[in-house]
C-alpha positions as a Markdown table, in Angstrom:
| # | Residue | x | y | z |
|---|---|---|---|---|
| 1 | Unk | -107.3 | -112.3 | 91.0 |
| 2 | Unk | -109.1 | -115.6 | 90.8 |
| 3 | Unk | -107.3 | -118.3 | 88.8 |
| 4 | Unk | -110.2 | -118.5 | 86.4 |
| 5 | Unk | -109.9 | -114.8 | 85.6 |
| 6 | Unk | -106.1 | -115.2 | 85.2 |
| 7 | Unk | -106.6 | -118.0 | 82.7 |
| 8 | Unk | -109.3 | -116.1 | 80.7 |
| 9 | Unk | -107.1 | -112.9 | 80.8 |
| 10 | Unk | -104.3 | -114.8 | 79.2 |
| 11 | Unk | -106.5 | -116.0 | 76.3 |
| 12 | Unk | -107.9 | -112.4 | 75.9 |
| 13 | Unk | -104.4 | -111.0 | 75.9 |
| 14 | Unk | -103.3 | -113.5 | 73.1 |
| 15 | Unk | -106.3 | -112.5 | 70.9 |
| 16 | Unk | -105.6 | -108.8 | 71.5 |
| 17 | Unk | -101.9 | -109.2 | 70.7 |
| 18 | Unk | -102.8 | -110.9 | 67.5 |
| 19 | Unk | -105.2 | -108.1 | 66.5 |
| 20 | Unk | -102.6 | -105.5 | 67.4 |
| 21 | Unk | -100.0 | -107.2 | 65.2 |
| 22 | Unk | -102.4 | -107.6 | 62.3 |
| 23 | Unk | -103.3 | -103.9 | 62.5 |
| 24 | Unk | -99.6 | -102.9 | 62.6 |
| 25 | Unk | -98.7 | -105.2 | 59.7 |
| 26 | Unk | -101.5 | -103.8 | 57.6 |
| 27 | Unk | -100.3 | -100.2 | 58.4 |
| 28 | Unk | -96.7 | -101.2 | 57.5 |
| 29 | Unk | -97.8 | -102.8 | 54.2 |
| 30 | Unk | -99.7 | -99.6 | 53.3 |
| 31 | Unk | -96.6 | -97.6 | 54.0 |
| 32 | Unk | -94.4 | -99.8 | 52.0 |
| 33 | Unk | -96.8 | -99.7 | 49.0 |
| 34 | Unk | -97.5 | -96.0 | 49.2 |
| 35 | Unk | -97.7 | -94.7 | 45.7 |
| 36 | Unk | -95.8 | -91.6 | 44.5 |
| 37 | Unk | -93.4 | -91.8 | 47.4 |
| 38 | Unk | -89.7 | -92.4 | 47.1 |
| 39 | Unk | -88.1 | -95.5 | 48.5 |
| 40 | Unk | -86.1 | -93.5 | 50.9 |
| 41 | Unk | -89.3 | -91.7 | 52.2 |
| 42 | Unk | -91.2 | -95.0 | 52.6 |
| 43 | Unk | -88.2 | -96.5 | 54.4 |
| 44 | Unk | -88.0 | -93.5 | 56.8 |
| 45 | Unk | -91.8 | -93.6 | 57.3 |
| 46 | Unk | -91.7 | -97.3 | 58.0 |
| 47 | Unk | -88.8 | -96.9 | 60.4 |
| 48 | Unk | -90.6 | -94.3 | 62.5 |
| 49 | Unk | -93.9 | -96.3 | 62.5 |
| 50 | Unk | -92.0 | -99.5 | 63.7 |
| 51 | Unk | -90.5 | -97.6 | 66.6 |
| 52 | Unk | -93.8 | -96.0 | 67.5 |
| 53 | Unk | -95.7 | -99.3 | 67.3 |
| 54 | Unk | -93.0 | -101.2 | 69.3 |
| 55 | Unk | -93.4 | -98.6 | 72.2 |
| 56 | Unk | -97.2 | -99.1 | 72.0 |
| 57 | Unk | -96.8 | -102.9 | 72.0 |
| 58 | Unk | -94.7 | -102.7 | 75.1 |
| 59 | Unk | -97.2 | -100.4 | 76.9 |
| 60 | Unk | -100.0 | -102.8 | 76.1 |
| 61 | Unk | -98.5 | -106.2 | 76.5 |
| 62 | Unk | -95.2 | -106.2 | 78.5 |
| 63 | Unk | -95.2 | -106.9 | 82.2 |
| 64 | Unk | -97.7 | -109.7 | 82.1 |
| 65 | Unk | -98.5 | -110.2 | 85.7 |
| 66 | Unk | -101.6 | -110.7 | 87.8 |
| 67 | Unk | -101.1 | -107.4 | 89.5 |
| 68 | Unk | -101.1 | -105.6 | 86.1 |
| 69 | Unk | -103.8 | -107.6 | 84.5 |
| 70 | Unk | -106.6 | -105.0 | 85.1 |
| 71 | Unk | -104.5 | -102.0 | 83.9 |
| 72 | Unk | -103.3 | -103.9 | 80.8 |
| 73 | Unk | -106.9 | -105.0 | 80.0 |
| 74 | Unk | -108.1 | -101.5 | 80.3 |
| 75 | Unk | -105.3 | -100.4 | 77.9 |
| 76 | Unk | -106.3 | -103.1 | 75.4 |
| 77 | Unk | -110.0 | -102.2 | 75.6 |
| 78 | Unk | -109.0 | -98.5 | 75.1 |
| 79 | Unk | -107.4 | -99.5 | 71.8 |
| 80 | Unk | -110.4 | -101.6 | 70.7 |
| 81 | Unk | -108.4 | -104.8 | 70.8 |
| 82 | Unk | -110.8 | -106.6 | 73.1 |
| 83 | Unk | -114.5 | -107.6 | 72.3 |
| 84 | Unk | -117.3 | -107.5 | 74.8 |
| 85 | Unk | -117.9 | -111.1 | 74.1 |
| 86 | Unk | -114.4 | -111.9 | 75.2 |
| 87 | Unk | -115.0 | -110.3 | 78.6 |
| 88 | Unk | -118.1 | -112.4 | 79.3 |
| 89 | Unk | -116.2 | -115.2 | 81.0 |
| 90 | Unk | -114.6 | -113.0 | 83.6 |
| 91 | Unk | -115.9 | -112.7 | 87.1 |
| 92 | Unk | -118.1 | -109.7 | 88.1 |
| 93 | Unk | -115.3 | -108.5 | 90.5 |
| 94 | Unk | -112.6 | -108.4 | 87.7 |
| 95 | Unk | -115.0 | -106.9 | 85.2 |
| 96 | Unk | -115.7 | -104.1 | 87.7 |
| 97 | Unk | -112.0 | -103.5 | 88.1 |
| 98 | Unk | -111.6 | -102.7 | 84.4 |
| 99 | Unk | -114.5 | -100.3 | 83.9 |
| 100 | Unk | -113.4 | -96.8 | 82.7 |
| 101 | Unk | -113.4 | -94.1 | 85.3 |
């Protein structure tokens, strides 16, 4: 992986992580403020969501290494966390490695 791609990937990753967290927090907020639901049911729902989201966060963003960058970026794109504009600065070689099969 070229150094320029690695630097660009790290910026893309940070933006995607911020989007992921914003989406998760919005979902948590909706769960907390769900009308006509008991406090206990909202708590249990929130607890399950946090654990599910934490596993997804790990799958998408843990193991940040050059060897995993293509795979992680494909995962992020699959979750609509990366825009086409963000990919523009990447080399053709790296962009080719993240195309869907």
